[in-house]
C-alpha positions, 0 to 999 in steps of 0.5 A, a space after each residue: 487429566 491424563 498424562 501425555 506419553 513422552 512422544 506427545 509431550 515432545 511434539 507439544 513442546 516443539 509446537 509451543 516453541 514454534 508458536 512462541 517464535 512466530 509471536 516474537 517475530 511478529 512483535 519484533 517486526 511490528 516494533 521495527 515497522 513503527 520505528 522505521 515509519 516514525 523515524 523515516 529510517 531508510 533501510 527499514 522502510 526499504 526492507 518493508 517496501 521489498 517485503 510488501 512487493 514480494 508478498 502483499 502486493 501480489 495478493 492485493 492485485 489479484 483481489 483488490 478489496 474495498 480499501 485497496 486501489 490498484 494503479 495500472 501504469 506503463 513503465 517509463 523505460 521498459 514500456 511494460 504495463 504494471 499493476 500496483 496496489 496503493 492506498 487511495 481516497 476519492 474526493 470529488 473528482 480527484 484521487 489522493 494516493 498516500 506515498 508512505 515510501 516517498 515520491 521516489 518509487 517506480 510506480 509514482 515516477 511512471 505515472 508522473 512521466 506519463 501524465 496519466 494512469 488508470 485506477 481500479 477502485 471497487 471494481 470500477 476503472 477510472 482514467 486519471 490525468 494531471 498527476 501532481 505531488 501534494 504535501 500532506 498539509 495540503 491534502 489532509 483537509 480533504 481526507 477523512 478522519 481515519 486516513 488523517 490518523 494513519 497519515 499522522 502515525 506513519 508521518 506520510 509527507 506527501 500524496 499523489 493527486 490525480 484528477 478523473 479524466 472528464 474526456 472519457 465516458 463514465 467509468 468502466 467496470 473492471 472485467 
């Protein structure tokens, strides 16, 4: 193998150092994330919530995927319409939404205050009513095994239960 010229070696060294920094950053962030969730360390959870709000949420709202459900709700103080991605599971005529940040988040308080919201799941809009905070122990028997494992890892303490409104016509396609 031919020797690299000095300028190419410098570029390679800088590149490898950058890769090492990115890998180290990801490792540290993953360890902090696990520690924050498992210990319910409020500053750490707030940091991840802020990061998700600034980065992940924007991309999720633009293209809701199979596992991401989007909540359309109205601000209880501002009256503005908001869209928030969440982890939700449909069980029969209800949805269970994981509350990993607890019940004291704006979108959850907005839904509870209004008593209704619209969920967009797999491109279908569902009008929902009767929001209720349910302890994880009560919700777990209804959830699939994969979601139960995620709940146990993150130690989610509660879920938001929403009933699909029967007063509406069949669910509408999101457009």
